[in-house]
mmCIF file of the N, C-alpha and C atoms, coordinates in Angstrom:
data_MODEL
# 
_entry.id   MODEL 
# 
loop_
_atom_site.group_PDB 
_atom_site.id 
_atom_site.type_symbol 
_atom_site.label_atom_id 
_atom_site.label_alt_id 
_atom_site.label_comp_id 
_atom_site.label_asym_id 
_atom_site.label_entity_id 
_atom_site.label_seq_id 
_atom_site.pdbx_PDB_ins_code 
_atom_site.Cartn_x 
_atom_site.Cartn_y 
_atom_site.Cartn_z 
_atom_site.occupancy 
_atom_site.B_iso_or_equiv 
_atom_site.pdbx_formal_charge 
_atom_site.auth_seq_id 
_atom_site.auth_comp_id 
_atom_site.auth_asym_id 
_atom_site.auth_atom_id 
_atom_site.pdbx_PDB_model_num 
ATOM 1   N N  . UNK A 1 1  ? -12.644 5.233   22.139  1.00 0.00 ? 1  UNK A N  1 
ATOM 2   C CA . UNK A 1 1  ? -13.014 3.859   21.437  1.00 0.00 ? 1  UNK A CA 1 
ATOM 3   C C  . UNK A 1 1  ? -12.142 4.153   19.834  1.00 0.00 ? 1  UNK A C  1 
ATOM 4   N N  . UNK A 1 2  ? -11.574 2.875   19.367  1.00 0.00 ? 2  UNK A N  1 
ATOM 5   C CA . UNK A 1 2  ? -10.639 2.974   18.400  1.00 0.00 ? 2  UNK A CA 1 
ATOM 6   C C  . UNK A 1 2  ? -11.707 3.230   16.850  1.00 0.00 ? 2  UNK A C  1 
ATOM 7   N N  . UNK A 1 3  ? -11.420 3.792   15.956  1.00 0.00 ? 3  UNK A N  1 
ATOM 8   C CA . UNK A 1 3  ? -12.272 3.981   14.864  1.00 0.00 ? 3  UNK A CA 1 
ATOM 9   C C  . UNK A 1 3  ? -11.427 3.776   13.656  1.00 0.00 ? 3  UNK A C  1 
ATOM 10  N N  . UNK A 1 4  ? -12.045 3.465   12.540  1.00 0.00 ? 4  UNK A N  1 
ATOM 11  C CA . UNK A 1 4  ? -11.211 3.122   11.281  1.00 0.00 ? 4  UNK A CA 1 
ATOM 12  C C  . UNK A 1 4  ? -11.870 1.801   10.688  1.00 0.00 ? 4  UNK A C  1 
ATOM 13  N N  . UNK A 1 5  ? -11.245 1.419   9.554   1.00 0.00 ? 5  UNK A N  1 
ATOM 14  C CA . UNK A 1 5  ? -11.655 0.110   8.909   1.00 0.00 ? 5  UNK A CA 1 
ATOM 15  C C  . UNK A 1 5  ? -10.664 -0.925  9.622   1.00 0.00 ? 5  UNK A C  1 
ATOM 16  N N  . UNK A 1 6  ? -11.248 -2.034  9.732   1.00 0.00 ? 6  UNK A N  1 
ATOM 17  C CA . UNK A 1 6  ? -10.682 -3.299  10.001  1.00 0.00 ? 6  UNK A CA 1 
ATOM 18  C C  . UNK A 1 6  ? -10.208 -4.235  8.946   1.00 0.00 ? 6  UNK A C  1 
ATOM 19  N N  . UNK A 1 7  ? -8.911  -4.296  9.088   1.00 0.00 ? 7  UNK A N  1 
ATOM 20  C CA . UNK A 1 7  ? -8.126  -5.520  8.035   1.00 0.00 ? 7  UNK A CA 1 
ATOM 21  C C  . UNK A 1 7  ? -7.581  -6.200  8.427   1.00 0.00 ? 7  UNK A C  1 
ATOM 22  N N  . UNK A 1 8  ? -7.640  -7.349  7.761   1.00 0.00 ? 8  UNK A N  1 
ATOM 23  C CA . UNK A 1 8  ? -6.733  -8.586  7.934   1.00 0.00 ? 8  UNK A CA 1 
ATOM 24  C C  . UNK A 1 8  ? -5.339  -8.022  7.787   1.00 0.00 ? 8  UNK A C  1 
ATOM 25  N N  . UNK A 1 9  ? -4.517  -8.829  8.826   1.00 0.00 ? 9  UNK A N  1 
ATOM 26  C CA . UNK A 1 9  ? -3.066  -8.609  8.762   1.00 0.00 ? 9  UNK A CA 1 
ATOM 27  C C  . UNK A 1 9  ? -2.763  -9.192  7.119   1.00 0.00 ? 9  UNK A C  1 
ATOM 28  N N  . UNK A 1 10 ? -1.861  -8.205  6.785   1.00 0.00 ? 10 UNK A N  1 
ATOM 29  C CA . UNK A 1 10 ? -1.169  -8.575  5.230   1.00 0.00 ? 10 UNK A CA 1 
ATOM 30  C C  . UNK A 1 10 ? -1.982  -8.498  4.286   1.00 0.00 ? 10 UNK A C  1 
ATOM 31  N N  . UNK A 1 11 ? -2.883  -7.714  4.392   1.00 0.00 ? 11 UNK A N  1 
ATOM 32  C CA . UNK A 1 11 ? -4.088  -7.411  3.470   1.00 0.00 ? 11 UNK A CA 1 
ATOM 33  C C  . UNK A 1 11 ? -3.329  -6.462  2.207   1.00 0.00 ? 11 UNK A C  1 
ATOM 34  N N  . UNK A 1 12 ? -2.418  -5.678  2.789   1.00 0.00 ? 12 UNK A N  1 
ATOM 35  C CA . UNK A 1 12 ? -1.829  -4.820  1.912   1.00 0.00 ? 12 UNK A CA 1 
ATOM 36  C C  . UNK A 1 12 ? -0.596  -5.736  0.824   1.00 0.00 ? 12 UNK A C  1 
ATOM 37  N N  . UNK A 1 13 ? -0.245  -6.706  1.600   1.00 0.00 ? 13 UNK A N  1 
ATOM 38  C CA . UNK A 1 13 ? 0.882   -7.581  0.719   1.00 0.00 ? 13 UNK A CA 1 
ATOM 39  C C  . UNK A 1 13 ? -0.089  -8.508  -0.124  1.00 0.00 ? 13 UNK A C  1 
ATOM 40  N N  . UNK A 1 14 ? -1.123  -8.639  0.025   1.00 0.00 ? 14 UNK A N  1 
ATOM 41  C CA . UNK A 1 14 ? -1.732  -9.625  -0.743  1.00 0.00 ? 14 UNK A CA 1 
ATOM 42  C C  . UNK A 1 14 ? -2.163  -9.015  -1.842  1.00 0.00 ? 14 UNK A C  1 
ATOM 43  N N  . UNK A 1 15 ? -2.663  -7.404  -1.736  1.00 0.00 ? 15 UNK A N  1 
ATOM 44  C CA . UNK A 1 15 ? -2.893  -6.728  -3.031  1.00 0.00 ? 15 UNK A CA 1 
ATOM 45  C C  . UNK A 1 15 ? -1.957  -6.486  -3.658  1.00 0.00 ? 15 UNK A C  1 
ATOM 46  N N  . UNK A 1 16 ? -0.717  -6.099  -3.141  1.00 0.00 ? 16 UNK A N  1 
ATOM 47  C CA . UNK A 1 16 ? 0.688   -5.972  -3.933  1.00 0.00 ? 16 UNK A CA 1 
ATOM 48  C C  . UNK A 1 16 ? 0.861   -7.113  -4.692  1.00 0.00 ? 16 UNK A C  1 
ATOM 49  N N  . UNK A 1 17 ? 0.949   -8.230  -4.128  1.00 0.00 ? 17 UNK A N  1 
ATOM 50  C CA . UNK A 1 17 ? 1.129   -9.490  -4.876  1.00 0.00 ? 17 UNK A CA 1 
ATOM 51  C C  . UNK A 1 17 ? 0.267   -9.618  -6.210  1.00 0.00 ? 17 UNK A C  1 
ATOM 52  N N  . UNK A 1 18 ? -0.922  -9.444  -6.055  1.00 0.00 ? 18 UNK A N  1 
ATOM 53  C CA . UNK A 1 18 ? -1.948  -9.621  -7.168  1.00 0.00 ? 18 UNK A CA 1 
ATOM 54  C C  . UNK A 1 18 ? -1.452  -8.311  -8.096  1.00 0.00 ? 18 UNK A C  1 
ATOM 55  N N  . UNK A 1 19 ? -1.087  -7.376  -7.888  1.00 0.00 ? 19 UNK A N  1 
ATOM 56  C CA . UNK A 1 19 ? -0.673  -6.319  -8.861  1.00 0.00 ? 19 UNK A CA 1 
ATOM 57  C C  . UNK A 1 19 ? 0.559   -6.771  -9.391  1.00 0.00 ? 19 UNK A C  1 
ATOM 58  N N  . UNK A 1 20 ? 1.865   -7.119  -8.854  1.00 0.00 ? 20 UNK A N  1 
ATOM 59  C CA . UNK A 1 20 ? 2.750   -7.641  -9.289  1.00 0.00 ? 20 UNK A CA 1 
ATOM 60  C C  . UNK A 1 20 ? 2.622   -9.023  -10.512 1.00 0.00 ? 20 UNK A C  1 
ATOM 61  N N  . UNK A 1 21 ? 1.677   -9.553  -9.776  1.00 0.00 ? 21 UNK A N  1 
ATOM 62  C CA . UNK A 1 21 ? 1.431   -11.088 -10.885 1.00 0.00 ? 21 UNK A CA 1 
ATOM 63  C C  . UNK A 1 21 ? 0.642   -10.455 -11.846 1.00 0.00 ? 21 UNK A C  1 
ATOM 64  N N  . UNK A 1 22 ? -0.324  -9.426  -12.051 1.00 0.00 ? 22 UNK A N  1 
ATOM 65  C CA . UNK A 1 22 ? -0.821  -9.014  -13.167 1.00 0.00 ? 22 UNK A CA 1 
ATOM 66  C C  . UNK A 1 22 ? -0.005  -8.222  -14.284 1.00 0.00 ? 22 UNK A C  1 
ATOM 67  N N  . UNK A 1 23 ? 0.978   -7.492  -13.434 1.00 0.00 ? 23 UNK A N  1 
ATOM 68  C CA . UNK A 1 23 ? 2.023   -6.919  -14.291 1.00 0.00 ? 23 UNK A CA 1 
ATOM 69  C C  . UNK A 1 23 ? 2.942   -7.821  -15.015 1.00 0.00 ? 23 UNK A C  1 
ATOM 70  N N  . UNK A 1 24 ? 3.359   -8.826  -14.360 1.00 0.00 ? 24 UNK A N  1 
ATOM 71  C CA . UNK A 1 24 ? 4.079   -9.608  -14.923 1.00 0.00 ? 24 UNK A CA 1 
ATOM 72  C C  . UNK A 1 24 ? 3.356   -10.803 -15.744 1.00 0.00 ? 24 UNK A C  1 
ATOM 73  N N  . UNK A 1 25 ? 2.306   -10.969 -15.910 1.00 0.00 ? 25 UNK A N  1 
ATOM 74  C CA . UNK A 1 25 ? 1.486   -11.684 -16.819 1.00 0.00 ? 25 UNK A CA 1 
ATOM 75  C C  . UNK A 1 25 ? 1.342   -10.645 -18.315 1.00 0.00 ? 25 UNK A C  1 
ATOM 76  N N  . UNK A 1 26 ? 1.178   -9.364  -17.892 1.00 0.00 ? 26 UNK A N  1 
ATOM 77  C CA . UNK A 1 26 ? 0.834   -8.436  -19.157 1.00 0.00 ? 26 UNK A CA 1 
ATOM 78  C C  . UNK A 1 26 ? 2.514   -8.544  -19.793 1.00 0.00 ? 26 UNK A C  1 
ATOM 79  N N  . UNK A 1 27 ? 3.332   -8.390  -19.024 1.00 0.00 ? 27 UNK A N  1 
ATOM 80  C CA . UNK A 1 27 ? 4.674   -8.145  -19.875 1.00 0.00 ? 27 UNK A CA 1 
ATOM 81  C C  . UNK A 1 27 ? 5.165   -9.785  -20.539 1.00 0.00 ? 27 UNK A C  1 
ATOM 82  N N  . UNK A 1 28 ? 4.541   -10.954 -20.040 1.00 0.00 ? 28 UNK A N  1 
ATOM 83  C CA . UNK A 1 28 ? 4.739   -12.139 -20.566 1.00 0.00 ? 28 UNK A CA 1 
ATOM 84  C C  . UNK A 1 28 ? 4.128   -12.167 -22.085 1.00 0.00 ? 28 UNK A C  1 
ATOM 85  N N  . UNK A 1 29 ? 2.898   -11.723 -21.802 1.00 0.00 ? 29 UNK A N  1 
ATOM 86  C CA . UNK A 1 29 ? 1.912   -11.602 -22.934 1.00 0.00 ? 29 UNK A CA 1 
ATOM 87  C C  . UNK A 1 29 ? 2.183   -10.696 -23.787 1.00 0.00 ? 29 UNK A C  1 
ATOM 88  N N  . UNK A 1 30 ? 3.010   -9.658  -23.527 1.00 0.00 ? 30 UNK A N  1 
ATOM 89  C CA . UNK A 1 30 ? 3.724   -8.959  -24.859 1.00 0.00 ? 30 UNK A CA 1 
ATOM 90  C C  . UNK A 1 30 ? 4.814   -9.426  -25.490 1.00 0.00 ? 30 UNK A C  1 
ATOM 91  N N  . UNK A 1 31 ? 5.344   -10.454 -24.573 1.00 0.00 ? 31 UNK A N  1 
ATOM 92  C CA . UNK A 1 31 ? 6.437   -11.171 -25.269 1.00 0.00 ? 31 UNK A CA 1 
ATOM 93  C C  . UNK A 1 31 ? 6.191   -12.143 -25.909 1.00 0.00 ? 31 UNK A C  1 
ATOM 94  N N  . UNK A 1 32 ? 5.013   -12.633 -26.020 1.00 0.00 ? 32 UNK A N  1 
ATOM 95  C CA . UNK A 1 32 ? 4.111   -13.814 -26.641 1.00 0.00 ? 32 UNK A CA 1 
ATOM 96  C C  . UNK A 1 32 ? 4.129   -15.200 -25.918 1.00 0.00 ? 32 UNK A C  1 
ATOM 97  N N  . UNK A 1 33 ? 4.391   -14.726 -24.502 1.00 0.00 ? 33 UNK A N  1 
ATOM 98  C CA . UNK A 1 33 ? 4.305   -15.967 -23.670 1.00 0.00 ? 33 UNK A CA 1 
ATOM 99  C C  . UNK A 1 33 ? 3.269   -16.275 -22.667 1.00 0.00 ? 33 UNK A C  1 
ATOM 100 N N  . UNK A 1 34 ? 2.967   -17.543 -22.319 1.00 0.00 ? 34 UNK A N  1 
ATOM 101 C CA . UNK A 1 34 ? 1.831   -17.623 -21.800 1.00 0.00 ? 34 UNK A CA 1 
ATOM 102 C C  . UNK A 1 34 ? 2.185   -17.585 -20.246 1.00 0.00 ? 34 UNK A C  1 
ATOM 103 N N  . UNK A 1 35 ? 1.282   -17.111 -19.189 1.00 0.00 ? 35 UNK A N  1 
ATOM 104 C CA . UNK A 1 35 ? 1.713   -16.873 -18.192 1.00 0.00 ? 35 UNK A CA 1 
ATOM 105 C C  . UNK A 1 35 ? 1.183   -18.802 -17.499 1.00 0.00 ? 35 UNK A C  1 
ATOM 106 N N  . UNK A 1 36 ? 1.940   -18.725 -16.374 1.00 0.00 ? 36 UNK A N  1 
ATOM 107 C CA . UNK A 1 36 ? 1.681   -20.041 -15.521 1.00 0.00 ? 36 UNK A CA 1 
ATOM 108 C C  . UNK A 1 36 ? 0.153   -20.293 -15.348 1.00 0.00 ? 36 UNK A C  1 
ATOM 109 N N  . UNK A 1 37 ? -0.648  -19.640 -15.122 1.00 0.00 ? 37 UNK A N  1 
ATOM 110 C CA . UNK A 1 37 ? -1.946  -19.991 -15.457 1.00 0.00 ? 37 UNK A CA 1 
ATOM 111 C C  . UNK A 1 37 ? -2.453  -20.248 -16.448 1.00 0.00 ? 37 UNK A C  1 
ATOM 112 N N  . UNK A 1 38 ? -2.017  -19.656 -17.464 1.00 0.00 ? 38 UNK A N  1 
ATOM 113 C CA . UNK A 1 38 ? -2.558  -19.913 -18.971 1.00 0.00 ? 38 UNK A CA 1 
ATOM 114 C C  . UNK A 1 38 ? -2.228  -21.446 -19.198 1.00 0.00 ? 38 UNK A C  1 
ATOM 115 N N  . UNK A 1 39 ? -0.717  -21.581 -19.104 1.00 0.00 ? 39 UNK A N  1 
ATOM 116 C CA . UNK A 1 39 ? -0.002  -23.028 -19.598 1.00 0.00 ? 39 UNK A CA 1 
ATOM 117 C C  . UNK A 1 39 ? -1.063  -24.071 -18.407 1.00 0.00 ? 39 UNK A C  1 
ATOM 118 N N  . UNK A 1 40 ? -1.426  -23.682 -17.312 1.00 0.00 ? 40 UNK A N  1 
ATOM 119 C CA . UNK A 1 40 ? -1.871  -24.819 -16.368 1.00 0.00 ? 40 UNK A CA 1 
ATOM 120 C C  . UNK A 1 40 ? -3.520  -25.194 -17.331 1.00 0.00 ? 40 UNK A C  1 
ATOM 121 N N  . UNK A 1 41 ? -4.072  -24.049 -17.552 1.00 0.00 ? 41 UNK A N  1 
ATOM 122 C CA . UNK A 1 41 ? -5.100  -24.171 -18.101 1.00 0.00 ? 41 UNK A CA 1 
ATOM 123 C C  . UNK A 1 41 ? -4.823  -24.971 -19.283 1.00 0.00 ? 41 UNK A C  1 
ATOM 124 N N  . UNK A 1 42 ? -4.320  -24.653 -20.202 1.00 0.00 ? 42 UNK A N  1 
ATOM 125 C CA . UNK A 1 42 ? -4.037  -25.551 -21.610 1.00 0.00 ? 42 UNK A CA 1 
ATOM 126 C C  . UNK A 1 42 ? -3.761  -26.916 -21.264 1.00 0.00 ? 42 UNK A C  1 
ATOM 127 N N  . UNK A 1 43 ? -2.825  -27.125 -20.361 1.00 0.00 ? 43 UNK A N  1 
ATOM 128 C CA . UNK A 1 43 ? -2.494  -28.298 -20.013 1.00 0.00 ? 43 UNK A CA 1 
ATOM 129 C C  . UNK A 1 43 ? -3.896  -29.344 -19.515 1.00 0.00 ? 43 UNK A C  1 
ATOM 130 N N  . UNK A 1 44 ? -4.444  -28.457 -18.444 1.00 0.00 ? 44 UNK A N  1 
ATOM 131 C CA . UNK A 1 44 ? -5.839  -29.121 -18.312 1.00 0.00 ? 44 UNK A CA 1 
ATOM 132 C C  . UNK A 1 44 ? -6.863  -29.418 -19.642 1.00 0.00 ? 44 UNK A C  1 
ATOM 133 N N  . UNK A 1 45 ? -7.080  -28.904 -20.266 1.00 0.00 ? 45 UNK A N  1 
ATOM 134 C CA . UNK A 1 45 ? -7.699  -28.747 -21.594 1.00 0.00 ? 45 UNK A CA 1 
ATOM 135 C C  . UNK A 1 45 ? -7.299  -29.864 -22.450 1.00 0.00 ? 45 UNK A C  1 
ATOM 136 N N  . UNK A 1 46 ? -6.112  -30.117 -22.358 1.00 0.00 ? 46 UNK A N  1 
ATOM 137 C CA . UNK A 1 46 ? -5.413  -31.254 -23.346 1.00 0.00 ? 46 UNK A CA 1 
ATOM 138 C C  . UNK A 1 46 ? -5.648  -32.769 -22.439 1.00 0.00 ? 46 UNK A C  1 
ATOM 139 N N  . UNK A 1 47 ? -5.621  -32.515 -21.277 1.00 0.00 ? 47 UNK A N  1 
ATOM 140 C CA . UNK A 1 47 ? -5.790  -33.746 -20.532 1.00 0.00 ? 47 UNK A CA 1 
ATOM 141 C C  . UNK A 1 47 ? -7.218  -34.304 -20.579 1.00 0.00 ? 47 UNK A C  1 
ATOM 142 N N  . UNK A 1 48 ? -8.053  -33.461 -20.416 1.00 0.00 ? 48 UNK A N  1 
ATOM 143 C CA . UNK A 1 48 ? -9.553  -33.630 -20.693 1.00 0.00 ? 48 UNK A CA 1 
ATOM 144 C C  . UNK A 1 48 ? -9.631  -33.840 -22.234 1.00 0.00 ? 48 UNK A C  1 
ATOM 145 N N  . UNK A 1 49 ? -9.297  -33.526 -22.978 1.00 0.00 ? 49 UNK A N  1 
ATOM 146 C CA . UNK A 1 49 ? -9.812  -33.884 -24.515 1.00 0.00 ? 49 UNK A CA 1 
ATOM 147 C C  . UNK A 1 49 ? -9.040  -35.177 -24.681 1.00 0.00 ? 49 UNK A C  1 
ATOM 148 N N  . UNK A 1 50 ? -7.800  -35.721 -24.273 1.00 0.00 ? 50 UNK A N  1 
ATOM 149 C CA . UNK A 1 50 ? -7.313  -37.087 -24.453 1.00 0.00 ? 50 UNK A CA 1 
ATOM 150 C C  . UNK A 1 50 ? -8.526  -37.910 -23.554 1.00 0.00 ? 50 UNK A C  1 
ATOM 151 N N  . UNK A 1 51 ? -8.713  -37.820 -22.157 1.00 0.00 ? 51 UNK A N  1 
ATOM 152 C CA . UNK A 1 51 ? -9.531  -38.386 -21.612 1.00 0.00 ? 51 UNK A CA 1 
ATOM 153 C C  . UNK A 1 51 ? -10.896 -38.841 -22.436 1.00 0.00 ? 51 UNK A C  1 
ATOM 154 N N  . UNK A 1 52 ? -11.371 -37.619 -23.174 1.00 0.00 ? 52 UNK A N  1 
ATOM 155 C CA . UNK A 1 52 ? -12.754 -37.908 -24.121 1.00 0.00 ? 52 UNK A CA 1 
ATOM 156 C C  . UNK A 1 52 ? -12.095 -38.850 -24.910 1.00 0.00 ? 52 UNK A C  1 
ATOM 157 N N  . UNK A 1 53 ? -11.299 -38.623 -25.704 1.00 0.00 ? 53 UNK A N  1 
ATOM 158 C CA . UNK A 1 53 ? -10.780 -39.434 -26.907 1.00 0.00 ? 53 UNK A CA 1 
ATOM 159 C C  . UNK A 1 53 ? -10.812 -41.002 -26.328 1.00 0.00 ? 53 UNK A C  1 
ATOM 160 N N  . UNK A 1 54 ? -10.233 -41.171 -25.187 1.00 0.00 ? 54 UNK A N  1 
ATOM 161 C CA . UNK A 1 54 ? -9.917  -42.581 -24.652 1.00 0.00 ? 54 UNK A CA 1 
ATOM 162 C C  . UNK A 1 54 ? -11.365 -43.340 -24.404 1.00 0.00 ? 54 UNK A C  1 
ATOM 163 N N  . UNK A 1 55 ? -12.318 -42.406 -23.864 1.00 0.00 ? 55 UNK A N  1 
ATOM 164 C CA . UNK A 1 55 ? -13.547 -42.929 -23.385 1.00 0.00 ? 55 UNK A CA 1 
ATOM 165 C C  . UNK A 1 55 ? -14.193 -43.426 -24.764 1.00 0.00 ? 55 UNK A C  1 
ATOM 166 N N  . UNK A 1 56 ? -14.023 -42.708 -25.998 1.00 0.00 ? 56 UNK A N  1 
ATOM 167 C CA . UNK A 1 56 ? -14.809 -42.868 -27.038 1.00 0.00 ? 56 UNK A CA 1 
ATOM 168 C C  . UNK A 1 56 ? -13.903 -44.461 -27.855 1.00 0.00 ? 56 UNK A C  1 
ATOM 169 N N  . UNK A 1 57 ? -13.044 -44.360 -27.484 1.00 0.00 ? 57 UNK A N  1 
ATOM 170 C CA . UNK A 1 57 ? -12.135 -45.724 -28.070 1.00 0.00 ? 57 UNK A CA 1 
ATOM 171 C C  . UNK A 1 57 ? -12.728 -47.022 -27.199 1.00 0.00 ? 57 UNK A C  1 
ATOM 172 N N  . UNK A 1 58 ? -13.211 -46.729 -25.947 1.00 0.00 ? 58 UNK A N  1 
ATOM 173 C CA . UNK A 1 58 ? -13.563 -47.837 -25.367 1.00 0.00 ? 58 UNK A CA 1 
ATOM 174 C C  . UNK A 1 58 ? -14.958 -48.394 -25.760 1.00 0.00 ? 58 UNK A C  1 
ATOM 175 N N  . UNK A 1 59 ? -15.776 -47.323 -26.193 1.00 0.00 ? 59 UNK A N  1 
ATOM 176 C CA . UNK A 1 59 ? -17.097 -47.689 -26.490 1.00 0.00 ? 59 UNK A CA 1 
ATOM 177 C C  . UNK A 1 59 ? -17.531 -49.038 -27.460 1.00 0.00 ? 59 UNK A C  1 
ATOM 178 N N  . UNK A 1 60 ? -18.166 -49.868 -26.766 1.00 0.00 ? 60 UNK A N  1 
ATOM 179 C CA . UNK A 1 60 ? -18.179 -51.107 -28.001 1.00 0.00 ? 60 UNK A CA 1 
ATOM 180 C C  . UNK A 1 60 ? -18.503 -50.699 -29.320 1.00 0.00 ? 60 UNK A C  1 
ATOM 181 N N  . UNK A 1 61 ? -18.222 -51.496 -30.227 1.00 0.00 ? 61 UNK A N  1 
ATOM 182 C CA . UNK A 1 61 ? -18.819 -51.408 -31.597 1.00 0.00 ? 61 UNK A CA 1 
ATOM 183 C C  . UNK A 1 61 ? -19.846 -52.114 -31.751 1.00 0.00 ? 61 UNK A C  1 
ATOM 184 N N  . UNK A 1 62 ? -21.208 -51.348 -32.458 1.00 0.00 ? 62 UNK A N  1 
ATOM 185 C CA . UNK A 1 62 ? -22.234 -52.354 -32.925 1.00 0.00 ? 62 UNK A CA 1 
ATOM 186 C C  . UNK A 1 62 ? -21.713 -53.390 -33.684 1.00 0.00 ? 62 UNK A C  1 
ATOM 187 N N  . UNK A 1 63 ? -22.459 -54.544 -33.478 1.00 0.00 ? 63 UNK A N  1 
ATOM 188 C CA . UNK A 1 63 ? -21.690 -55.975 -34.049 1.00 0.00 ? 63 UNK A CA 1 
ATOM 189 C C  . UNK A 1 63 ? -22.990 -55.926 -35.196 1.00 0.00 ? 63 UNK A C  1 
ATOM 190 N N  . UNK A 1 64 ? -22.400 -56.164 -36.252 1.00 0.00 ? 64 UNK A N  1 
ATOM 191 C CA . UNK A 1 64 ? -22.953 -56.280 -37.662 1.00 0.00 ? 64 UNK A CA 1 
ATOM 192 C C  . UNK A 1 64 ? -23.488 -58.132 -37.514 1.00 0.00 ? 64 UNK A C  1 
ATOM 193 N N  . UNK A 1 65 ? -25.014 -58.178 -37.754 1.00 0.00 ? 65 UNK A N  1 
ATOM 194 C CA . UNK A 1 65 ? -25.182 -59.236 -37.791 1.00 0.00 ? 65 UNK A CA 1 
ATOM 195 C C  . UNK A 1 65 ? -25.687 -59.734 -39.468 1.00 0.00 ? 65 UNK A C  1 
ATOM 196 N N  . UNK A 1 66 ? -25.248 -60.899 -39.657 1.00 0.00 ? 66 UNK A N  1 
ATOM 197 C CA . UNK A 1 66 ? -25.293 -61.417 -41.329 1.00 0.00 ? 66 UNK A CA 1 
ATOM 198 C C  . UNK A 1 66 ? -26.900 -61.861 -41.175 1.00 0.00 ? 66 UNK A C  1 
ATOM 199 N N  . UNK A 1 67 ? -27.400 -61.627 -42.035 1.00 0.00 ? 67 UNK A N  1 
ATOM 200 C CA . UNK A 1 67 ? -29.054 -61.875 -42.396 1.00 0.00 ? 67 UNK A CA 1 
ATOM 201 C C  . UNK A 1 67 ? -29.050 -62.523 -43.829 1.00 0.00 ? 67 UNK A C  1 
ATOM 202 N N  . UNK A 1 68 ? -28.602 -64.090 -43.628 1.00 0.00 ? 68 UNK A N  1 
ATOM 203 C CA . UNK A 1 68 ? -28.236 -65.009 -44.534 1.00 0.00 ? 68 UNK A CA 1 
ATOM 204 C C  . UNK A 1 68 ? -28.565 -66.039 -44.466 1.00 0.00 ? 68 UNK A C  1 
# 
């Protein structure tokens, strides 16, 4: 009967890729650069903020009724 842990094929490659990505991100941070994930998050935040501003501009303004 076989014994040992059962792991998915390529499990070690995934681990290695995660480590390499973490190292690359740390190096980029030291140089003062953003990682691709950070850049994507920043762009998404800017898009969300722009959408919020556009929604505020579409809101109808309250009409002022002259009472005279």
